[in-house]
C-alpha positions in Angstrom: 0.9 -13.1 7.8 -3.4 -12.5 7.7 -4.7 -15.8 6.8 -7.3 -15.4 9.3 -8.5 -12.2 8.0 -9.0 -13.7 5.4 -10.9 -16.1 6.0 -13.3 -13.5 7.4 -13.0 -11.7 4.2 -14.6 -14.8 2.4 -16.8 -15.3 5.1 -18.3 -12.0 4.6 -18.9 -12.4 0.6 -20.0 -15.0 1.3 -23.0 -13.9 3.8 -23.5 -10.8 1.1 -24.4 -13.2 -1.7 -26.6 -15.0 0.9 -28.3 -11.7 2.1 -28.9 -10.4 -1.3 -30.1 -14.6 -3.3 -32.7 -14.2 -0.1 -33.7 -10.8 -1.1 -34.4 -11.1 -4.6 -36.0 -14.4 -4.2 -38.4 -12.4 -1.6 -37.5 -15.6 0.7 -36.4 -12.7 3.8 -39.7 -10.9 4.2 -38.2 -8.9 7.2 -39.9 -11.0 10.2 -37.0 -13.9 11.0 -33.6 -13.2 9.1 -31.2 -14.6 9.9 -28.7 -12.1 7.2 -30.8 -8.8 8.3 -28.5 -6.4 8.5 -26.8 -7.4 5.3 -25.1 -4.1 5.5 -22.9 -5.2 8.3 -21.6 -7.8 6.4 -20.8 -5.3 3.0 -19.0 -2.5 5.7 -16.6 -5.9 7.1 -15.5 -7.0 4.1 -14.3 -3.3 2.7 -13.0 -2.9 5.9 -11.0 -6.2 6.4 -9.9 -5.4 2.1 -8.2 -1.8 2.8 -6.9 -2.8 6.0 -4.9 -6.3 3.9 -4.0 -4.6 0.7 -2.9 -1.9 3.4 -0.7 -4.1 5.0 0.4 -6.0 1.6 1.2 -2.7 0.0 3.1 -1.5 3.0 5.4 -5.3 3.5 6.1 -5.3 0.0 7.8 -2.0 0.3 11.2 -1.2 0.9 11.8 2.5 2.2 15.4 2.4 3.7 16.1 2.3 -0.2 14.0 4.8 -1.1 15.0 7.2 2.0 18.6 6.2 1.7 18.8 7.5 -1.7 16.6 10.8 -1.5 18.5 11.7 1.8 21.5 12.1 -0.2 19.7 13.7 -2.8 18.4 16.3 -0.5 21.9 16.5 1.3 23.5 17.5 -2.1 20.3 19.9 -3.3 20.6 21.8 0.2 24.8 22.7 -0.4 23.7 23.2 -4.5 21.5 26.0 -2.5 19.7 26.5 -6.0 16.3 29.2 -5.5 14.7 29.2 -8.5 12.3 26.2 -10.0 14.6 25.8 -13.2 17.3 26.4 -11.6 16.2 23.6 -9.2 15.3 21.0 -11.7 18.9 21.9 -13.7 21.0 21.2 -10.2 18.7 17.9 -9.3 19.6 16.6 -12.9 23.6 17.8 -12.3 22.9 15.8 -8.7 22.0 12.7 -9.5 24.7 12.2 -11.5 27.0 12.8 -8.1 26.0 9.4 -6.4 28.1 6.8 -7.3 27.2 3.2 -9.0 29.2 2.7 -5.8 26.7 4.6 -3.5 23.4 2.7 -4.9 25.4 -0.4 -4.6 25.7 0.3 -0.8 22.0 1.5 -0.6 20.6 -2.0 -2.6 23.1 -3.4 0.1 21.8 -1.9 3.0 18.3 -2.8 1.9 18.8 -6.0 1.2 18.9 -6.8 -2.2 20.8 -9.3 -3.9 23.8 -7.6 -6.3 22.9 -10.5 -9.1 
């Protein structure tokens, strides 16, 4: 999906390595430096890396399945109307058992998961 950005990220990593090579070999005296603002390549690399990781993570999740399960549990919890922490945890334990295997199968089917 973001293959072009991955290429730009790779180019930024190469620029950072080249900048550090020139600096550590004392070939870059600061007067003429095609890689002078090396920190910009670092910033670009990390910004693109963060963006690509966030997009890949977002695309790997299926919120519909999670949202459906929690919506069902939340509706059951409200009906139980427990007010103390211990009673609430006990109620959640009982309420999870009220979600039937058929309802779970429907939630998976709604999220386009294969039944096998």
